[in-house]
C-alpha positions as CSV (number, residue, x, y, z in Angstrom):
1,X,25.6,13.7,-11.5
2,X,25.2,12.4,-8.4
3,X,27.9,10.4,-6.5
4,X,26.3,9.6,-3.2
5,X,27.6,5.9,-1.5
6,X,24.8,4.1,-1.1
7,X,23.6,0.8,-0.5
8,X,20.3,-1.2,-0.7
9,X,19.2,-3.8,2.1
10,X,17.0,-6.6,0.8
11,X,16.1,-10.1,1.9
12,X,14.4,-12.9,0.1
13,X,10.8,-12.1,1.6
14,X,9.0,-10.3,5.0
15,X,10.3,-10.9,8.1
16,X,14.0,-11.6,7.8
17,X,15.4,-8.9,9.4
18,X,15.5,-6.0,6.7
19,X,14.4,-3.0,9.2
20,X,16.6,-4.8,12.2
21,X,19.4,-4.6,9.7
22,X,19.0,-1.3,7.6
23,X,18.3,0.4,10.8
24,X,21.5,-0.8,12.8
25,X,23.5,0.1,9.9
26,X,22.2,3.6,9.7
27,X,22.7,3.8,13.8
28,X,26.0,2.6,13.7
29,X,27.8,4.8,11.1
30,X,26.1,7.8,12.4
31,X,27.7,6.6,15.8
32,X,30.7,6.9,13.5
33,X,30.3,10.5,12.7
34,X,29.1,9.8,9.3
35,X,26.0,11.8,8.1
36,X,23.6,9.2,6.8
37,X,20.4,9.3,4.2
38,X,17.7,7.1,5.4
39,X,15.4,5.6,2.9
40,X,12.8,3.1,2.6
41,X,11.1,1.4,-0.8
42,X,7.5,1.4,-1.1
43,X,4.9,3.4,0.9
44,X,5.5,2.3,4.4
45,X,5.7,4.9,7.3
46,X,6.6,3.1,10.3
47,X,10.3,2.1,9.6
48,X,10.6,5.6,8.2
49,X,10.5,7.0,12.2
50,X,13.3,4.9,13.2
51,X,15.1,5.5,10.5
52,X,14.8,9.0,11.5
53,X,15.7,8.4,15.2
54,X,19.0,6.2,13.6
55,X,20.6,9.2,11.5
56,X,18.5,12.6,13.0
57,X,17.5,13.0,9.6
58,X,14.0,12.6,7.8
59,X,13.3,9.6,6.7
60,X,12.4,9.1,2.9
61,X,10.1,6.8,0.9
62,X,11.2,5.5,-2.7
63,X,7.8,4.0,-4.1
64,X,8.1,4.1,-7.8
65,X,4.2,3.4,-8.3
66,X,2.8,6.4,-6.2
67,X,5.4,8.7,-8.0
68,X,6.4,7.3,-10.8
69,X,10.0,5.6,-11.5
70,X,11.2,8.7,-12.9
71,X,10.7,10.6,-10.1
72,X,12.8,7.8,-8.2
73,X,16.3,8.8,-8.4
74,X,15.6,12.8,-7.7
75,X,13.9,12.3,-4.7
76,X,16.5,10.1,-3.5
77,X,19.0,12.6,-4.1
78,X,16.6,15.7,-2.8
79,X,16.8,13.5,0.5
80,X,20.4,12.3,0.7
81,X,21.8,16.2,-0.1
82,X,24.3,16.6,2.2
83,X,25.1,12.9,3.5
84,X,28.2,10.9,3.0
85,X,26.3,7.6,2.4
86,X,22.6,7.0,1.8
87,X,21.1,3.4,3.2
88,X,17.8,2.6,1.6
89,X,15.7,-0.2,3.0
90,X,13.5,-2.4,0.9
91,X,9.8,-3.8,1.2
92,X,8.9,-7.3,1.0
93,X,11.2,-9.8,-0.7
94,X,13.7,-8.6,-3.1
95,X,11.5,-8.8,-6.2
96,X,8.5,-8.8,-4.8
97,X,6.4,-5.6,-6.3
98,X,3.1,-4.8,-7.8
99,X,0.2,-7.8,-7.5
100,X,2.4,-10.6,-9.7
101,X,4.9,-7.7,-11.5
102,X,8.5,-6.3,-10.3
103,X,6.9,-2.9,-10.7
104,X,8.1,-1.0,-7.4
105,X,9.8,-3.6,-6.1
106,X,12.9,-3.3,-4.2
107,X,14.6,-4.4,-7.1
108,X,13.3,-2.2,-9.3
109,X,14.2,0.9,-7.1
110,X,17.7,-0.5,-6.5
111,X,18.1,-0.9,-10.6
112,X,16.9,3.3,-10.5
113,X,19.4,4.0,-8.1
114,X,22.4,1.8,-9.6
115,X,22.7,0.9,-6.1
116,X,24.6,-2.3,-4.8
117,X,22.4,-5.0,-2.7
118,X,22.7,-6.2,0.5
119,X,21.0,-9.0,0.6
120,X,19.2,-10.2,4.5
121,X,18.8,-13.8,4.7
122,X,17.4,-15.5,8.3
123,X,19.5,-18.2,8.6
124,X,17.3,-19.7,11.5
125,X,16.4,-22.9,10.0
126,X,18.9,-23.6,7.1
127,X,22.6,-24.8,6.6
128,X,24.2,-25.1,3.6
129,X,21.3,-24.9,1.9
130,X,21.9,-20.8,2.1
131,X,23.9,-21.5,-0.7
132,X,21.2,-22.7,-2.5
133,X,19.2,-19.7,-1.2
134,X,21.8,-16.4,-2.2
135,X,22.6,-18.3,-5.4
136,X,19.2,-18.1,-6.7
137,X,18.6,-14.5,-5.7
138,X,22.0,-13.2,-7.2
139,X,21.8,-14.4,-10.4
140,X,18.1,-14.3,-11.1
141,X,18.1,-10.8,-12.3
142,X,21.9,-9.6,-13.5
143,X,20.7,-6.1,-13.6
144,X,20.6,-6.4,-9.7
145,X,24.0,-6.7,-7.6
146,X,23.4,-9.0,-4.6
147,X,27.3,-7.4,-3.3
148,X,27.0,-9.3,0.4
149,X,24.9,-11.2,2.8
150,X,24.1,-10.3,5.9
151,X,23.1,-13.6,7.9
152,X,20.2,-12.7,10.5
153,X,19.6,-15.3,13.5
154,X,22.4,-17.4,13.7
155,X,22.2,-20.2,16.2
156,X,25.7,-20.8,17.3
157,X,29.7,-20.2,16.1
158,X,29.2,-23.4,14.5
159,X,26.1,-22.4,12.9
160,X,27.7,-19.5,11.3
161,X,30.8,-21.3,10.3
162,X,29.0,-23.7,8.1
163,X,26.7,-20.9,6.9
164,X,29.8,-18.9,5.6
165,X,32.0,-22.2,4.4
166,X,28.7,-23.0,2.2
167,X,28.6,-18.7,0.9
168,X,32.3,-19.1,-0.1
169,X,31.9,-21.6,-2.6
170,X,29.8,-18.9,-4.6
171,X,32.6,-16.2,-4.0
172,X,29.7,-14.5,-2.0
173,X,31.1,-12.2,0.8
174,X,29.4,-12.0,4.2
175,X,29.3,-8.6,5.6
176,X,27.6,-9.7,8.9
177,X,25.7,-12.7,11.2
178,X,23.8,-11.5,13.6
179,X,23.3,-14.0,17.1
180,X,19.6,-15.5,17.1
181,X,17.6,-13.8,20.3
182,X,19.5,-10.5,20.7
183,X,17.3,-9.4,23.2
184,X,16.5,-6.2,20.9
185,X,12.9,-5.6,20.1
186,X,10.6,-3.6,18.2
187,X,6.8,-4.7,19.3
188,X,4.5,-4.8,16.4
189,X,0.6,-4.7,16.1
190,X,-2.4,-5.1,14.0
191,X,-0.5,-2.8,11.0
192,X,3.2,-3.3,11.7
193,X,5.6,-1.7,14.1
194,X,4.5,0.1,16.8
195,X,5.2,3.8,15.6
196,X,8.5,5.7,16.6
197,X,6.6,8.7,17.9
198,X,4.2,6.6,20.3
199,X,7.2,4.8,22.3
200,X,10.0,7.8,21.7
201,X,12.0,6.7,24.7
202,X,11.9,3.2,24.4
203,X,12.4,3.2,20.6
204,X,15.9,5.9,21.0
205,X,16.9,2.9,23.4
206,X,16.3,0.2,20.8
207,X,17.4,1.9,17.8
208,X,20.6,2.7,19.3
209,X,21.0,-1.4,20.9
210,X,20.5,-2.2,16.8
211,X,23.4,0.2,16.1
212,X,25.3,-1.2,18.7
213,X,24.4,-5.6,17.7
214,X,25.0,-4.1,13.8
215,X,28.5,-2.5,15.4
216,X,29.4,-6.0,17.1
217,X,28.7,-8.4,14.7
218,X,28.8,-6.8,11.3
219,X,31.9,-5.7,9.0
220,X,31.2,-2.2,8.6
221,X,33.9,-1.4,6.7
222,X,33.1,-3.9,4.0
223,X,29.5,-2.0,3.8
224,X,31.0,1.5,3.4
225,X,33.1,0.1,0.9
226,X,30.1,-1.3,-0.7
227,X,28.5,1.5,-1.1
228,X,31.2,3.4,-2.2
229,X,31.6,1.4,-5.1
230,X,28.1,3.0,-6.3
231,X,28.8,4.6,-9.8
232,X,27.9,7.8,-9.9
233,X,24.0,8.9,-10.6
234,X,23.0,11.0,-13.6
235,X,19.3,12.8,-11.7
236,X,18.8,16.2,-10.8
237,X,17.5,16.3,-7.4
238,X,13.7,16.8,-6.3
239,X,12.7,20.2,-5.3
240,X,8.9,21.5,-4.6
241,X,9.6,24.5,-6.4
242,X,10.4,22.7,-9.8
243,X,7.7,20.2,-9.0
244,X,4.9,23.2,-8.5
245,X,6.1,25.3,-11.7
246,X,7.0,21.7,-14.2
247,X,2.9,21.0,-12.9
248,X,2.6,24.6,-14.0
249,X,1.5,26.1,-10.9
250,X,2.1,29.5,-9.5
251,X,2.4,30.0,-5.6
252,X,-0.4,31.5,-3.7
253,X,1.1,35.1,-4.7
254,X,3.0,37.4,-2.8
255,X,0.5,38.7,-0.1
256,X,-0.5,36.9,3.0
257,X,0.7,32.9,3.2
258,X,-2.6,31.2,4.6
259,X,-1.5,29.2,7.4
260,X,-2.0,25.3,6.7
261,X,-2.5,23.0,9.7
262,X,-0.8,19.4,9.5
263,X,-2.2,16.8,12.5
264,X,0.8,15.6,14.1
265,X,1.5,13.3,17.2
266,X,1.3,10.4,18.5
267,X,-2.6,9.7,16.9
268,X,-0.9,11.1,13.5
269,X,2.3,9.6,12.5
270,X,1.6,8.9,8.4
271,X,3.1,11.5,6.6
272,X,5.4,11.8,3.7
273,X,8.4,14.9,4.4
274,X,7.3,16.1,0.8
275,X,3.7,17.1,1.8
276,X,4.8,19.9,3.6
277,X,7.1,20.9,1.4
278,X,4.9,21.2,-1.0
279,X,2.5,23.2,0.8
280,X,5.1,25.3,1.7
281,X,6.3,25.7,-1.9
282,X,2.8,26.4,-3.4
283,X,2.3,29.5,-0.6
284,X,1.8,28.3,2.4
285,X,2.5,28.9,6.6
286,X,2.5,25.1,7.5
287,X,2.1,24.8,11.5
288,X,1.7,21.5,13.3
289,X,-1.4,20.5,15.4
290,X,-1.4,17.4,18.0
291,X,-5.4,16.7,18.2
292,X,-3.9,14.7,21.3
293,X,-2.4,17.2,22.9
294,X,-3.8,21.1,21.4
295,X,-6.8,22.2,22.4
296,X,-6.8,25.2,19.9
297,X,-5.9,25.1,16.0
298,X,-3.5,27.5,14.9
299,X,-3.6,31.3,14.8
300,X,-5.7,32.1,11.4
301,X,-5.5,28.6,10.3
302,X,-6.9,28.4,6.3
303,X,-6.8,25.0,5.7
304,X,-5.7,21.2,7.3
305,X,-4.4,18.3,6.3
306,X,-4.6,15.0,8.7
307,X,-2.6,12.0,7.6
308,X,-2.7,8.5,8.6
309,X,-1.8,6.7,11.7
310,X,-3.3,5.2,14.6
311,X,-6.4,7.2,15.9
312,X,-8.3,3.8,16.9
313,X,-5.4,3.5,19.2
314,X,-6.1,7.0,20.7
315,X,-9.7,7.1,20.4
316,X,-10.5,8.0,24.1
317,X,-8.0,10.8,24.0
318,X,-9.1,12.1,20.5
319,X,-12.7,12.4,22.0
320,X,-11.7,14.1,25.6
321,X,-10.5,16.8,23.6
322,X,-13.9,18.8,22.8
323,X,-12.7,22.1,22.0
324,X,-10.1,20.6,19.1
325,X,-13.4,18.7,17.7
326,X,-15.8,21.7,17.6
327,X,-12.7,24.0,15.7
328,X,-12.3,21.4,13.4
329,X,-15.9,20.8,12.6
330,X,-16.2,24.5,12.7
331,X,-13.2,25.2,10.0
332,X,-14.9,22.1,8.0
333,X,-18.2,23.9,8.2
334,X,-16.7,26.8,6.9
335,X,-16.0,25.3,3.4
336,X,-12.2,25.7,3.8
337,X,-10.0,23.0,2.9
338,X,-9.2,20.2,4.8
339,X,-7.6,17.1,3.4
340,X,-8.0,13.6,5.3
341,X,-6.3,10.4,4.6
342,X,-7.3,7.0,6.6
343,X,-6.5,8.0,10.0
344,X,-7.8,11.1,9.0
345,X,-11.1,10.0,7.9
346,X,-11.9,8.2,11.1
347,X,-11.2,11.1,12.9
348,X,-13.3,13.0,11.2
349,X,-16.5,10.3,11.0
350,X,-19.1,11.1,13.8
351,X,-18.0,8.1,15.9
352,X,-14.8,5.4,15.9
353,X,-15.9,2.1,17.3
354,X,-18.7,3.9,19.3
355,X,-16.4,6.7,20.6
356,X,-17.2,10.3,19.4
357,X,-14.6,11.9,16.5
358,X,-15.0,15.7,15.0
359,X,-18.6,14.5,13.5
360,X,-17.7,16.4,10.2
361,X,-18.7,13.4,7.8
362,X,-21.8,11.5,8.1
363,X,-19.8,8.3,8.9
364,X,-19.8,6.1,11.7
365,X,-16.4,4.0,11.5
366,X,-15.8,0.6,13.4
367,X,-12.6,-1.8,13.3
368,X,-12.8,-5.2,11.8
369,X,-10.5,-8.2,11.1
370,X,-10.3,-8.1,7.5
371,X,-7.3,-6.4,6.1
372,X,-7.5,-3.8,3.2
373,X,-4.3,-3.7,1.7
374,X,-2.7,-2.7,-1.6
375,X,-1.7,-0.1,-4.4
376,X,-4.8,1.6,-6.3
377,X,-5.0,3.7,-9.3
378,X,-7.8,6.3,-8.7
379,X,-9.6,9.0,-10.3
380,X,-10.5,11.7,-8.3
381,X,-14.1,13.4,-8.8
382,X,-12.9,16.4,-10.6
383,X,-11.5,13.6,-13.1
384,X,-7.7,13.4,-12.2
385,X,-5.8,10.9,-12.0
386,X,-3.4,9.6,-8.9
387,X,-2.1,6.5,-7.9
388,X,-2.7,5.5,-4.0
389,X,-2.1,3.2,-1.5
390,X,-4.9,1.5,0.6
391,X,-3.8,-0.1,4.3
392,X,-6.4,-0.3,7.0
393,X,-8.6,-2.5,9.2
394,X,-11.5,-0.9,9.8
395,X,-14.1,0.2,7.6
396,X,-16.9,3.5,7.3
397,X,-20.9,2.9,7.0
398,X,-21.7,6.2,5.0
399,X,-24.9,7.9,4.7
400,X,-26.7,7.4,1.6
401,X,-26.3,9.5,-0.9
402,X,-23.3,11.0,-0.2
403,X,-20.7,12.1,-3.0
404,X,-17.3,10.0,-3.5
405,X,-13.5,11.1,-3.2
406,X,-12.4,8.5,-5.6
407,X,-13.3,6.0,-8.5
408,X,-10.9,2.9,-8.4
409,X,-10.6,0.5,-11.1
410,X,-14.0,-2.0,-11.6
411,X,-16.1,1.3,-10.5
412,X,-15.5,1.0,-6.7
413,X,-16.3,4.3,-4.9
414,X,-13.8,5.8,-2.2
415,X,-14.3,8.1,0.2
416,X,-16.1,11.6,0.8
417,X,-16.8,14.8,-0.7
418,X,-18.7,17.0,1.7
419,X,-18.0,21.4,0.7
420,X,-14.0,21.6,1.3
421,X,-13.4,18.1,2.9
422,X,-11.7,15.5,0.8
423,X,-11.4,12.4,3.0
424,X,-10.7,8.8,2.2
425,X,-8.9,5.6,2.9
426,X,-6.4,6.2,0.3
427,X,-3.0,7.7,0.9
428,X,-1.0,9.7,-2.2
429,X,2.5,10.7,-2.2
430,X,2.1,14.3,-3.4
431,X,5.5,14.2,-5.0
432,X,3.7,12.2,-7.0
433,X,0.5,14.6,-7.8
434,X,2.3,18.2,-7.0
435,X,-1.7,19.7,-7.8
436,X,-3.0,18.4,-4.5
437,X,-0.5,21.0,-2.6
438,X,-1.2,23.7,-5.5
439,X,-5.1,23.6,-4.8
440,X,-5.4,23.4,-1.6
441,X,-3.0,26.0,-0.8
442,X,-5.0,28.4,-3.7
443,X,-8.5,27.0,-2.0
444,X,-7.0,28.2,1.8
445,X,-5.7,31.9,0.0
């Protein structure tokens, strides 16, 4: 049994201020000396970067589609080891899940965690109608407990008074009321917020300001009481070693551990913490490489993982690092394993918007105005099934005859396999497919 105070921060729809409130609560509780475990519902990589700054712990994702609902509780317990309280930021609207279903929604995860919900309401264009909105969300699904409301973008003390009176008629507690135009701003661009790693000093200041905002305008004691009322959770914490054993995987052996490099830095910020944990458990020595700064791959490298990020924002600097581009190309030419997701695919291409990249794959990449977004059921070239997520505004024009990395529903072919290279637009949470770590480390060894 895992006994841990926990609360889910949700909203009726995207744009209501979940990230502001969740990150602010994390920072405010951490400032009080609590060990806060940060989590994010869904596949988003960007918000967890801000959560990590707020708490000093890795931001971890809970995705009932990518990993399966059976791993949500164990992964939560794994990430929350040693914490005093956990704060889980939701995704989209409370009941918005995969397609028209509730699968992988915030409500789905809240049920799996048996966690109370704080509902963040954008009050900027309403007064007493807030009661009807909250009544609907709090009664729609009796298995989801909306324990309190946080009002966001409140216009004035009088506006707040009207909102509180309307909610009092429901008996719904108000855990906070944040003023409109509070002066805290996190910049966005074409795929959401700018990652914290690209603006670390400004991001730290923004997170501190969010914590101070929540400290002033929210009842943190009430929030802790709500979180503490969550019942014990009957789960066994996930571990990478156990995941590999359950997948009939043996570690690489007692010999020398192969070095596997993982791309990081401002251009490659999209990575789940469990990826490196699984690589290590599978027998690898994990090293970090920053393609914007490092001119050489780590000594003795035998494999490379290049996750997602924003190479389009750093294309000139990535291209200017000619020594590393050449080393990546040589590694791939030797047939050593290279796993690339989205940004990694772009980096391995011949060019990105005309700017030279590594040239490992015979493809040209370019930005478009079209967004490709959604969960994907995919089958790898070896016949194994994986669940993945796609999120990008680029396209790749491949040479004819290149083998595909995946086949998607409807027969669409996605990505490329060339020698030891597996490159695709799809992001995979390796906790849901631990064999990927086993196979990569085995190939590296």
